[in-house]
N, C-alpha and C positions, 0 to 999 in steps of 0.2 A: 304232204302225207303226215298223218298224226303218228305219235309214238305207238298208239295201239296198232296201227296198220304196220308200222315197222316191226313191232313185236310179233305180229301174225306172220310177217314175211320170214322172220328168223325161225319161228316154229315150223313153218312149212318146209324151209330149205334144210334146216339142220337140227330139228328137235330142240330139246332144252338147251343143249350146248349152243346151237345156232342162235337161240334167243339171247343167251348170255353174251355171246360174242357181239351180236348186233347192238345190244344196249351199251356194252363197254365202248364200242366204236362210235356211238352216237353223240358222245359229249363233244360239244363245239364242232358239230358236223351236221350237214343237212341229211334228211332221211334219204334223199335221192342218192347222194354220194355213198352213204352206208349200204344201201340196197345194191348199188352197182358193184361195190367192192366185195360184199359178202357173197354175191352170186358167183363171182370169179373164185373167191377163196374157197367156198364150200364145194366147188366143183373138184377141187384137188385135196381138200382137207376137211373131213366131216367128223373127225373123232379127236379126243384129246391127244392120242398117240400121234396122229398126223400133224396136229398143230404144234405139239412140242418138238417133233422131229424137224419141222421147218425152222424153228428157232426165230429169233428176231430178224436175222438177215433174210431168211427165206420168206417170212411173212411180209416184209417191207414192200416188195413190188406189188402186192395185192391191195395194200391199204395206203399207199403213198399219196393218194389224192385226198385223203381225209386229214382234217386238222389234228395236230399232235400225233401224227402217225408213228414217229419213232418211239415215243414213250408207250404208245398203245401196242406196238409190236412186242416190246419187252414185256409188257403186262400180260398179253395174250399167251406168250410162250411160258412165262412163269406160272400163270393161272392154270394152264393145261397140265403142267408138270405136277402142281399141287393136287389137282383133281385125280391124277393117276396115283400119286404117292399116298394120299390121305382119304380119298373118297371113292376108291374103286372105279375111277373114271366117270363118276356120275356127278351131276350138279346137285349140291346139297340143298336141303329143304329148310334149313333154319338160318335165321339172320346172322348169328354169330359166325358160322362157317362161311356164309356168303361174303360178309364184310371183311373176312380175313383174306379173301382172294385179291390179288393185285388188280387194280383198276376198278374194284367194286366198292362203292360207298353206299350210304344209306338209301339214296334215291334209286340206284340200280338194284339194290337188294329188294326194295319195295316193289319195283316193276316185276322182278323174277317171282317173288312170293305171290303177287297178285295174279299176273298173267299166266304163269306156268302152274302154280299150285292152288290157285283159287282162294288165297288168303285175303282177308279184308284190310289190306294195307293201302295207303295212299301215297303215291310218289309225287313229291312237290318239285316241279321243274319251274322254269322262268314263267311259262304261261300260267300255271296254277298259282304261283306266288302273286303275279300281277292281278289275276281275276279275283283271287281271294281277298286281297287288300283293297282293290278298286271298288268292288261291289259291297264290301263290308261283310261278306260271308264268313271270312276267317282271317281277321287282321292279325298281322304279326311281323316283327322286324327281321326274322330269320326263317328259312325254310322249315326248320324243326318246329318253331312256334306255330307256323301256319298249319303244319301237319297235325300238331297236337290239337289245335282248335277244330280242324276239319274232322278229326276222329271223334270229337265231342258232339259236333252239330250235325254230321251226316248220319242219317238212320242206317242201322246195320245192314238192312236189305239192299242199300244202294252202294255200299262201300266197294264191292267188287269191281264195278265199272265207273265209279266216281271220277277217278283221275283221268280216264279216257274222255269222258264228257267235258270236264273242265278244260282239258288241253284243246279239244276241238273248239270250244266256245272262245277260248283265248286266241286261238290261231285265226279263226274266221269271222268272229264278231267283235269280241272285246280286244281288239288289236292294240299293240303297244303304242304306236304313234297316234292313231286316230280311231278310237273305238266307234263302231257303227251302232250307236245307241238307238237309232230309229228302228232297227230291226231286232233288237234284243228282247227276249221274252221275259226278262226280269228287270227291265228298265224302270218299272214303276216302284220297285222296292230297292233298287240299287242306290247306294249313297254317293256315287260319283256325280260331281257337279263341275262345270255345267254339262248337260247332255249335248252330245254332238247332233246337229240337225241333219236331215237327209240332204244329199247333193241337190243342187238347184237344177 
């Protein structure tokens, strides 16, 4: 499942807060494990008040199957309290306030701004970093550099969904270990060499 589908899952189950929680939990975790955990968590806690009331200890049983669950439990509890104390219980719409929340870095902020608020941000994860460098679309040694180049080369009208498309391409075609070049629609302009042949 792509991060875009993960994001939709979070939005369906818990609105903007659900999306934020799902994306925070997704670091070093599979979409499947996050979706399973959030389905159980959102059944009992769908508001910042409820999440904060659970605290790290109360959150732990719901997310223990997810990588880095202990740190994430503390982040979710602290994040929820900050939303209550400083944002009226609402997910903020600006980067500065988002990145000030525990567990939220630039990539997570970009996902929230793009998916929830329709901002033309591009979240660079491992798939997008690989695809951008391998194809030559947006070469860069760091995620921030790749993001900067993508923001320059991607036409404005495509920025809203750009990172979803690139994630899907990286997950299902331009795979990490063995890209499936024979079925790639940009193989003719991709700088990756040598191209992988179709299976015999």
